[in-house]
C-alpha positions, 0 to 999 in steps of 0.5 A: 466500543472500543477503538482499534489501535491507530484510530484517528481518534487516538492522533494528536489534535490538529487544526481542522479545515476551514472551507471544504476540501475539494473532491479529496478522492484517494486510493480504497483500501484494495487499491492501497493493499495491491500497491504495497503488495507489488512494491516488495518481494519479502513478507511475513507469513503466519501459519498454525502449528499442529498444537495450534500455536501461531508460527511466524517465518520470513518468506519470499512470494510472487504475485499471480494476479494479486495473490501471493505465491510461495515456494516453501521447503516440505522440511520447513516449520512453515511447510509442515504447518500448511500441510496440517492446517491451510489457514494463514495470513501474510504481512507486507510492509512498504519501504521503510522511512525514518518512522517504521510505524508511519510506513503502510503495511497490510495483512492478506488473510486466507486459505493456501492451497497448492495449485495444479495444472496451468495454474500451477505453471503460472504460479512457478513463473509468478514466483520466479519473476519476483524471486530470480534465486528460485529458478535455482530450487523451485523444481526440487522435489522437497520444494512446493508452490503455494497460492494464499487464496486472500479472503480478508485484507487489512491495510494500515496506511501510518498513523490514523489511517487504515481500513479493511477490504474483502478478498474480491475487492483486493483482487479486483483493484490494480496496483497504483502505477504513479506512487512507486515511481513519484519520489523525484517529482515529489522532490521537485515540487517541494524544491521548485514550486513551494509556492503553487503547494501552498495555493493548492492548500489554501483554496483546494485543501481547506486550509486558507491559513496556510503558510507553508505546505509540502508534497508528501505522496502522489498517487493516481488521484491526487497529491498528499500535503503536510501544511503549516499555519499559525493553528498548527500542523496538518495533513490535507489532500488535493485531487487532480481533475482526472485520475491519471494512468502513469507518472508521465502524466503527473506534471501535467496534472500538477500544473492543472491543480496549480492553475486551479488553485491560483483561479480561486 
């Protein structure tokens, strides 16, 4: 069976762990997708023309319980497309680093609907809260509010990391409360606690031969580490003793990881 583009088997060879990785819990695809969706308010909307051709449009959006809320001009190509065929998908990209293809991104697919009644009021408020400029035009007669009823989710976390989720799984998940605010803490760990990161990689991350380690991400469940050893470079994962619910808990979780790593 042919592999998806970006399948781990397509990635360059990396040295495998030499010892078991302890409880390498990480966010689910649904959680990753909710986090990316909440991190921005711009996206690419894909609709179908009357001839059945794909049509991509740059849009802004808000979120209503995770469902993208669009404010669409009835004169726009994608507005006419949605009126004719509600099938649509929307692609969102996390903040880019030096390599855009290493960044997280998602595609949400489903049917677009015009909400009514109380849901229309809630959707309007959600869009304006995310896109402040929309308050000047959202009530014009030539604009309509649409909600994408998400049925399918595809998450890509960079090279070799990807997964799918159902719409129900996506809507039931929550955005990560730690990763959007973790840049400062990650920089501090790398600048002042490099020895602790090496200890984590050696005893918890499966690389007893690690000579250096750098934190690349932090979320509610743990830390991602990029390690260096005589066998080459690799990535590993170390999990906190228990999930955390805010960025203020990250310091204590990192201290506990360090203490546990140094006791083993």
